[in-house]
N, C-alpha and C positions, 0 to 999 in steps of 0.2 A: 288323570294319570298320577299326579302328585299326591292326591288324597289317598289313593290306594297304597302308595308307598309309605305314607305316614302311618296308615292303619297297620300295615305289615310290620313296620318298625316298632310300633307300640305293642303289637301282639308278641313280637319276638322278645322285647324287653320284659314284658309281663310274664312270659313263660320262663325266661331265664331267672327272673326274680323268684318265682314260685318254686322252681326246681332247686335253686340255691338255698331257699328257706328251709328245705328239709335236710340240708347238709349238716352232719354232726358238728358240734362246737369245736372239737379238737382239730378237724380239718379246716375249719374257718380260721383258727389261730395260725395254722401252718400257712394258709393262703395269705394272711396278713403279714406274716414274717417274710414270705417271698416278695410281696409287693414292697415292703420296706427295704429289702435288700436291693431290688432292682432300682427303686427310686434313689437310693444312696449311690449306686453306680452311675445313674444318669446325672446326679448333682456333681459328681466328681468329673465326669466328662465335660459338662458345661463349664465348670470351674477351670478345667484345663484349657478349654477353647477360649475363655475370656482372659485368663491371667497368663497362661503359658505353662509349659511342662518342663521347667528347669530340672528338677530331679525326676527324670522320666521313669526310673525304676520305682520310685515311690508311687507315681501315678499308676503304672501298670500293676503294682502290687495291690493297691487299693481297689482298682476296678476288678482285677481277677479274683480277689478275695470276695467281693460282693457277688460276682457272677457265679463263682464256685459254690458259695454258700446257698445261693438260690437254686442251683442245680441239685445240690444235696438235699435241700428242703423238698424239691419235687420228688426225689426218690423216696424220701420219708413219707410224703403224702400218699404215694402209690402203695407203699408197703403197709401203711396203717389203715387205708380205706377198706372197710368191711365188705364193700361190693366187689372188690377185686378178688377173684377166686384163685389167682396165681400164687398169692402169698397168704393163703388161708391158714397154713400151718405155722406161720411166723408170728410169734408173740409181739405185741406192740412195744413191750419193754426191750426186746431184742432189737427191733427196728430202731428205736430211739438210741440204744447203746451204739449201734453201728453208725448212726448219724453223728453222734458225739465223737466217736473215734475217727471217722473220716474228716470231720471238721478240725480235729486236733492235727491230723496229718497235713491237711490243706494249709492250715495257718502256720505250721512249722516250715513248710516249703515256702510259703509267702514271706515269712520272716527271714529265711535264708536268702531269698531273692533280693530282699532290700539291701543286703550287703552292708 
């Protein structure tokens, strides 16, 4: 029973690796940015758990900034993906400009929350 589960897991990993290998480079860069943002949020949460959260507004601002940036990157990835037919009329430059504008608004709100 365990041998078939190991084979199934290896087959799944191999199929995911081959499917992700055909992903365009710009989508891989966006994926890397999302992973970086989520890891940064996790590091902040671990730091808060170990050291404490004296300036709690700062902790919330940092984590919400990372999570908000990751969510906006997911939206950018959806809009830039060529296989997505819903946004086929949207130029990649327009999607990137929307991403930058939304990040600017997000970080202005985060800076205001810091107080």
